[in-house]
C-alpha positions in Angstrom: 118.7 118.4 72.2 121.6 117.4 74.4 121.1 114.7 77.1 121.8 115.9 80.6 124.8 114.4 82.4 128.1 115.4 83.9 130.0 115.1 80.7 127.5 117.2 78.6 127.3 119.8 81.4 131.1 119.9 81.8 131.1 119.1 85.5 133.7 117.3 87.6 132.9 114.3 89.8 130.7 115.0 92.8 131.9 115.7 96.3 132.3 113.0 98.9 129.0 111.6 100.1 127.9 113.3 103.3 124.2 112.9 102.9 121.9 109.9 102.5 118.4 110.7 101.3 115.4 108.4 101.7 113.0 109.6 99.0 113.4 110.5 95.4 110.3 112.6 94.9 109.7 116.1 93.9 109.7 117.7 97.3 113.1 116.5 98.5 114.7 117.3 95.1 113.1 120.7 95.0 113.8 121.4 98.7 116.5 119.5 100.5 118.8 118.8 97.5 118.3 122.4 96.4 119.4 123.6 99.9 122.5 121.3 99.9 123.4 122.4 96.4 123.3 126.1 97.5 125.4 125.1 100.6 128.0 123.5 98.3 128.2 126.7 96.2 128.3 129.2 99.0 130.1 127.5 101.9 132.7 124.9 102.6 130.1 122.1 103.1 131.4 120.1 100.1 129.0 117.2 100.4 127.2 115.0 98.0 124.0 113.0 98.3 123.0 109.4 97.6 119.3 109.0 97.0 117.6 105.8 98.2 114.2 104.7 97.0 112.3 104.0 100.2 109.4 101.8 98.8 109.1 98.9 96.3 107.5 100.7 93.4 108.4 101.6 89.8 112.0 102.7 89.5 111.5 105.5 87.0 113.1 108.3 89.0 116.0 106.3 90.2 116.7 105.2 86.7 116.5 108.7 85.4 118.8 110.0 88.1 121.3 107.4 87.0 121.0 108.3 83.3 121.5 112.0 84.2 124.4 111.4 86.7 122.2 112.9 89.4 121.7 116.2 87.6 118.4 118.0 87.1 117.1 121.6 87.2 114.9 123.3 89.8 112.8 126.1 88.3 111.8 128.7 90.9 108.8 130.8 89.9 106.9 133.3 92.1 106.8 136.8 93.6 109.7 138.4 95.4 109.3 141.9 96.7 106.0 142.0 94.8 107.7 141.4 91.4 107.4 138.2 89.3 110.6 136.2 89.3 111.6 133.1 87.5 115.0 131.4 87.4 116.6 128.0 87.1 119.3 126.1 89.0 121.2 123.1 87.9 121.4 120.9 91.0 124.7 119.0 91.0 124.9 117.5 94.5 123.5 114.0 93.9 126.3 111.5 93.4 124.2 108.3 93.2 120.8 106.7 93.3 120.0 103.2 94.7 117.0 101.0 94.9 117.5 98.7 98.0 115.0 96.2 96.6 117.5 95.6 93.7 120.6 95.2 96.0 120.0 95.1 99.8 123.7 94.4 100.5 124.7 97.6 98.6 122.2 99.6 100.6 123.7 98.3 103.9 127.2 99.2 102.7 126.1 102.8 102.5 126.2 102.7 106.3 130.0 102.0 106.2 130.8 105.3 104.5 133.1 107.2 106.9 132.1 110.6 105.4 128.4 110.0 106.0 126.9 112.5 108.4 123.3 113.4 107.6 120.2 111.6 106.6 117.2 113.4 105.1 113.8 111.7 104.5 110.4 112.4 103.0 108.4 109.2 102.8 104.9 110.8 103.3 103.3 111.0 106.7 102.5 107.2 106.5 106.2 106.5 106.0 107.1 106.9 109.7 105.2 103.8 110.8 106.1 100.5 112.5 105.4 97.4 110.3 104.9 94.2 112.2 105.7 92.3 109.1 109.3 93.5 109.3 110.5 90.6 111.5 114.2 90.4 110.8 117.2 92.5 109.8 118.3 89.8 107.4 115.6 90.6 104.8 114.9 94.0 103.5 112.3 95.7 105.7 109.2 97.1 104.0 109.1 100.2 106.2 111.4 103.3 106.0 112.2 103.1 109.8 113.0 99.4 109.4 115.5 100.2 106.6 117.0 103.0 108.7 117.4 100.6 111.6 119.2 98.1 109.5 121.5 100.8 108.0 122.3 102.2 111.5 123.0 98.7 112.8 125.5 98.1 110.0 127.2 101.4 110.7 127.3 100.6 114.5 128.9 97.3 113.8 131.3 98.5 111.1 132.7 101.3 113.3 132.5 99.3 116.5 130.1 101.7 118.1 132.3 104.7 117.7 130.7 107.8 119.3 131.8 110.0 116.4 130.1 107.9 113.8 126.6 108.7 114.9 124.4 110.5 112.3 122.1 113.5 112.2 118.7 112.4 111.1 116.5 115.1 109.5 113.0 113.8 108.6 110.8 116.2 106.7 107.6 114.2 106.9 104.6 116.4 107.9 103.8 115.0 111.3 104.4 116.7 114.6 107.5 115.4 116.4 108.7 113.6 113.3 112.2 113.0 114.7 111.0 111.8 118.1 108.5 109.4 116.3 111.2 108.0 114.0 113.6 107.4 117.0 110.9 105.5 118.9 110.2 103.2 116.0 113.9 102.6 115.4 114.3 101.6 119.0 111.2 99.4 118.7 112.7 97.5 115.8 116.0 97.1 117.8 114.0 95.4 120.6 111.9 93.3 118.2 114.9 92.1 116.2 116.9 91.3 119.4 119.7 93.7 118.4 122.5 94.3 121.0 121.7 96.7 123.9 124.8 98.6 122.9 123.3 99.4 119.6 120.2 100.9 121.2 122.4 102.9 123.6 124.4 104.2 120.6 121.3 105.3 118.8 120.0 107.1 121.8 123.3 108.7 122.8 125.1 109.4 119.5 122.5 109.5 116.7 120.5 112.8 116.7 116.9 112.7 115.5 115.8 116.3 114.7 112.2 117.4 114.9 111.6 119.6 111.9 109.1 122.0 110.2 109.4 122.5 106.5 107.7 124.9 104.1 107.9 125.2 100.3 105.3 124.6 97.6 106.8 122.2 95.1 104.4 121.5 92.2 106.9 119.2 90.6 107.4 118.2 87.0 106.0 120.8 84.5 104.3 118.2 82.3 102.2 120.7 80.4 105.2 122.9 79.4 108.1 120.5 79.5 109.0 120.9 75.8 109.3 124.7 76.2 111.2 124.3 79.4 113.7 121.9 77.9 114.3 124.1 74.9 114.9 127.0 77.3 117.4 124.9 79.4 119.1 123.4 76.4 118.9 119.9 77.8 116.5 117.0 77.6 116.1 117.0 81.4 113.7 114.3 82.5 113.6 115.4 86.1 112.8 119.1 86.1 111.2 120.3 89.3 109.2 123.5 89.7 108.9 125.2 93.0 108.2 128.6 94.6 111.1 130.8 95.7 110.0 130.7 99.4 111.6 128.0 101.6 111.9 127.4 105.3 113.5 124.6 107.3 113.3 124.8 111.1 114.8 122.0 113.1 115.4 121.3 116.8 119.1 120.8 116.9 122.1 121.9 119.0 124.6 124.6 118.0 127.1 121.9 116.8 124.7 120.9 114.0 124.4 124.5 113.0 128.2 124.6 112.6 128.2 121.4 110.5 125.3 122.5 108.3 126.2 126.2 107.8 123.0 127.3 106.1 123.2 130.8 107.6 126.4 131.5 105.7 124.6 130.7 102.5 121.7 133.0 103.2 119.2 130.1 103.4 116.1 130.2 105.5 117.2 127.3 107.8 116.6 127.8 111.5 118.1 125.9 114.4 115.9 126.2 117.5 115.5 124.6 120.9 111.8 124.3 120.6 109.7 124.1 117.4 106.4 124.8 119.2 106.1 128.5 118.5 107.3 128.0 114.9 104.7 125.3 114.3 102.0 127.4 115.8 102.8 130.4 113.6 102.9 128.3 110.4 99.6 126.4 111.2 97.7 129.5 112.3 99.1 132.0 109.7 99.7 130.0 106.6 97.3 127.1 107.0 94.8 129.1 109.1 94.6 131.8 106.5 94.1 129.3 103.7 91.3 127.6 105.7 89.6 130.9 106.6 89.8 132.2 103.1 88.2 129.3 101.3 84.5 129.5 102.3 84.5 133.3 102.3 86.0 133.5 98.8 84.1 130.6 97.3 80.7 132.1 98.3 81.8 135.3 96.5 82.3 133.3 93.3 86.1 133.2 93.4 87.8 129.9 92.7 91.6 130.3 93.3 93.7 131.6 96.1 95.3 134.2 93.9 91.9 135.5 92.8 90.8 135.7 96.4 93.7 137.7 97.8 93.6 140.0 94.8 89.9 140.6 95.2 89.5 144.1 96.9 87.1 142.9 99.6 88.2 139.4 100.2 91.9 140.4 100.1 91.3 143.1 102.7 89.3 140.6 104.8 92.1 138.0 104.9 94.8 140.6 105.5 92.9 142.0 108.5 92.1 138.6 109.8 95.8 137.7 109.8 97.2 140.9 111.2 94.4 141.8 113.7 93.1 138.5 114.9 95.7 135.8 114.3 99.1 137.5 115.0 98.0 138.8 118.4 97.5 135.2 119.5 101.0 134.0 118.8 104.0 134.1 121.1 106.8 135.1 118.8 108.4 138.5 118.2 106.0 140.7 116.3 108.5 141.6 113.7 109.1 137.9 112.8 105.4 137.3 112.6 104.8 140.3 110.4 107.6 139.2 108.0 106.1 135.7 107.8 102.6 137.0 107.3 103.9 139.2 104.5 105.6 136.2 102.9 102.4 134.2 103.1 100.3 136.8 101.4 102.9 137.2 98.7 103.0 133.4 98.2 99.2 133.4 97.9 99.5 135.8 94.9 102.0 133.6 93.0 101.0 134.0 89.4 102.8 130.8 88.4 100.7 128.5 90.6 97.0 127.9 90.2 95.8 126.9 93.7 92.2 125.9 93.6 90.1 126.8 96.6 88.3 123.4 96.4 91.6 121.6 96.8 92.1 123.3 100.1 88.5 122.7 101.1 89.1 118.9 101.6 88.1 118.1 105.2 87.6 121.8 105.8 85.8 121.4 109.2 88.6 119.5 110.8 91.1 122.0 109.2 89.1 124.9 110.8 89.3 123.0 114.2 93.1 122.6 114.0 94.1 125.7 112.1 91.7 128.5 113.0 89.8 127.6 116.1 92.9 127.9 118.4 93.3 131.5 117.2 89.6 132.2 117.9 89.8 130.8 121.4 93.2 132.4 122.2 92.0 135.8 120.9 88.8 135.6 123.0 90.8 134.7 126.1 93.4 137.4 125.6 91.2 140.2 124.4 88.0 139.5 126.2 86.1 139.8 122.9 85.3 137.7 119.8 87.4 137.8 116.6 84.7 138.9 114.1 86.6 138.0 110.9 87.5 134.5 111.9 83.9 133.9 113.0 82.7 135.3 109.7 84.8 132.6 108.2 83.1 130.0 110.4 79.7 131.3 109.3 80.8 131.0 105.7 82.1 127.5 106.4 78.7 126.4 107.8 76.9 127.7 104.8 79.6 126.1 102.5 78.7 122.8 104.1 75.0 123.3 103.3 76.2 122.0 100.0 74.5 124.6 97.8 75.0 128.3 97.0 73.0 130.4 94.6 71.3 127.4 93.1 74.5 125.5 92.4 75.8 122.4 94.1 79.1 122.8 96.1 81.3 119.7 95.6 82.0 118.9 99.2 84.8 116.5 100.1 84.9 115.2 103.7 84.3 112.2 105.9 80.8 110.6 105.3 79.8 111.2 108.9 80.5 114.9 108.6 78.6 115.3 105.4 75.7 113.4 106.8 75.6 115.6 109.9 75.4 118.8 107.9 72.9 117.4 105.5 70.7 116.6 108.5 71.3 119.9 110.2 70.3 122.0 107.2 67.4 119.8 106.2 64.9 121.7 108.5 65.5 125.0 106.7 66.0 127.0 109.9 69.4 128.6 109.7 69.5 129.5 113.4 68.7 125.9 114.4 71.3 124.6 111.9 74.0 126.9 113.4 73.1 125.9 117.0 73.2 122.2 116.2 76.6 122.5 114.3 78.3 124.6 117.0 77.1 122.3 119.8 78.7 119.3 118.1 81.9 118.8 120.1 82.8 115.9 117.8 83.4 118.5 115.0 85.3 121.1 117.0 86.6 119.3 120.1 84.4 121.4 122.3 80.8 122.7 122.5 81.2 126.2 120.9 77.8 127.3 122.1 79.4 127.6 125.5 81.7 130.4 124.3 79.9 133.6 125.3 78.4 135.4 122.4 79.9 133.1 119.7 76.6 131.5 118.7 74.8 134.8 118.3 77.7 136.3 116.2 77.9 133.3 113.9 74.1 133.1 113.5 74.0 136.8 112.6 76.8 136.4 110.0 75.0 133.4 108.5 71.8 135.3 108.1 73.6 138.3 106.5 75.4 136.0 104.1 72.1 134.3 103.2 70.6 137.7 102.4 73.5 138.4 100.0 73.0 135.0 98.2 71.3 136.7 95.3 73.7 139.6 95.0 77.4 140.3 95.6 78.5 140.5 99.2 78.4 144.0 100.7 81.5 145.3 102.5 79.6 145.4 105.8 79.3 141.6 105.5 83.1 141.2 105.5 84.0 142.2 109.0 
């Protein structure tokens, strides 16, 4: 089987490098690099990427990227318009890969590139952190923000603080206000390291840090089927990335960035908005909230995967009605956009190529309900003057889920020790009504005493009792409000 490189693929050299990427993992290669590759094909963007390894760890991916001249395939598998789809794309936009721990000077020289304009990053949520052990710009910083500060400082000095040489920073780490957080830490390093005030002014005035929201499931390397995949591709590709077709990148950025990064021309789902807040709320409440509400309801019915749950007649109807009738009315975006997103979410849940275990979503399910579902419950109650029965049915199922046993079988709960101890104690007395009252009154779990919400305790208690009656038989439709 042929090795994969530019010669065997019959490709010319890459475009000039416009993008620096901190992170060599599956997500950026299956998301950001895929987006840039589509831009190169369908617009005049004409930009290549250099990948930088952000942490000192094994260099396998960087070495493989070098062997393959930056080439690899992205396999998109999922449903589109209700029909299964599967196709591959040879990504050709990566022009180089660098480990700064091997050559810090070469890393800093990347900042001298006159064509460089964008920086993408995905260093996990823990990557955007200040490290007090990074005490000098002279030695390679351990943290990603420290490395970024050093690179920006080199660029500032090399171009004598030219206004036009500022960069557009696009972090994709999953924390709220990721761009703002990254800028604060860069400026903190500038102060700690005693860098010129002019540098800090240049960073604040001419380097744009975009807050972003990203969405695509990227399972990564198809280890179990790689032999079959490579035979199908015709190359011994060591870096195949699998992903779902759906993708979304929303960033707070001005019109000028939209012109420079013409994703709309390429038909990509990249949005440039003045405020991420409504977009974040819709993603958290619809996508994440539906996941969280679905898990305990489906699990108590004997279902074990997301796809099984949404394709189940009763549970599927339950989650569709919960989304459309109780979540969407709480969101402040055009109804058409919300309906489209909700439809995409439900289609993604049915992806036949991804086995998404309910128990994997159930990790820390109480705190997830607090963040993802409870805001919809409270907003619905305030706006409608009534309680959302389906979302509270999910809460009742969640409380029973945390009992840790259902139909004589142990439920493998995964949460903070204090949370598990609380529920063990609450259920120990054997009185369901008392357990519900104790749980709902625990403001440490929900951020508020839920027994103070009129009618909520009675509704949840009633649903818990109905579920317990069904424990020895399948749930009746009447129990899925």
